[in-house]
C-alpha positions in Angstrom: -5.3 169.1 -58.9 -7.9 166.4 -58.5 -11.1 166.1 -56.4 -10.4 164.8 -52.9 -12.7 162.7 -50.7 -14.8 165.7 -49.8 -15.0 166.9 -53.4 -12.6 169.7 -52.9 -9.5 169.9 -55.1 -6.5 168.2 -53.5 -2.9 168.7 -54.6 -1.0 165.8 -56.1 2.7 165.2 -55.4 4.8 163.1 -57.9 8.2 161.8 -57.1 10.5 160.7 -59.9 13.3 158.3 -59.1 15.3 155.6 -60.7 13.5 152.2 -60.8 15.2 149.0 -60.0 15.6 146.5 -62.8 13.1 144.1 -61.1 10.5 146.9 -60.9 11.1 147.9 -64.6 10.7 144.2 -65.7 7.4 143.9 -63.8 6.0 146.9 -65.5 7.4 145.8 -68.8 5.7 142.4 -68.5 2.3 143.9 -67.7 2.7 146.5 -70.5 3.3 143.8 -73.2 0.8 141.4 -71.6 3.4 138.6 -71.4 2.3 135.1 -70.4 3.5 133.5 -67.2 6.0 131.4 -69.2 7.3 134.5 -71.1 7.7 136.4 -67.8 9.6 133.5 -66.3 11.9 133.2 -69.3 12.5 137.0 -69.4 13.4 137.1 -65.7 15.8 134.1 -66.0 17.3 135.6 -69.1 17.9 138.8 -67.3 19.7 136.8 -64.6 22.2 135.8 -67.3 21.2 132.1 -67.9 22.1 130.6 -71.3 19.7 128.5 -73.4 20.7 125.2 -71.8 20.4 126.6 -68.3 17.0 128.2 -69.1 15.7 124.9 -70.4 16.9 123.0 -67.3 15.5 125.6 -65.0 12.1 125.8 -66.7 11.9 122.1 -67.3 11.3 122.4 -71.0 13.4 121.7 -74.1 15.9 124.1 -75.7 13.6 124.2 -78.8 10.7 125.3 -76.6 12.9 128.0 -75.1 13.6 129.3 -78.6 9.9 129.2 -79.4 9.1 131.3 -76.3 11.8 133.7 -77.3 10.3 134.1 -80.7 7.0 134.9 -79.1 8.6 137.4 -76.9 10.5 139.1 -79.8 7.2 139.3 -81.8 5.2 140.8 -78.9 8.0 143.3 -78.0 9.1 144.2 -81.6 12.7 143.2 -81.1 14.9 140.6 -82.8 17.5 139.5 -80.2 17.9 138.7 -76.6 20.1 141.8 -76.1 17.5 144.1 -77.6 14.8 142.4 -75.4 16.9 142.9 -72.3 17.8 146.5 -73.2 14.1 147.3 -73.8 12.9 145.6 -70.6 15.6 146.7 -68.2 16.4 150.1 -69.7 19.7 151.8 -69.1 21.6 150.1 -66.3 23.9 153.0 -65.6 23.7 156.7 -66.4 25.6 157.6 -69.5 28.6 160.0 -69.1 28.0 162.0 -72.3 
């Protein structure tokens, strides 16, 4: 319990539910203090765009796309786009194990 407005202890309710990928990615971006460009690249990558499409969409060269990915990988401790997406989006479907 935590103090309420009047100073009396007020009960807290917590609800746990699945988060949408867009909600997870937003929290992920804040957690890793990603730059605006890194956030944009991550979101477009999550939408399935390849390097050429990412470069066109962001208005930068393919080499700059690779540089931004390197920065993302370093900040997040991963070594591939797949690992970055898995870390940022989490499990997309419950496992049936």
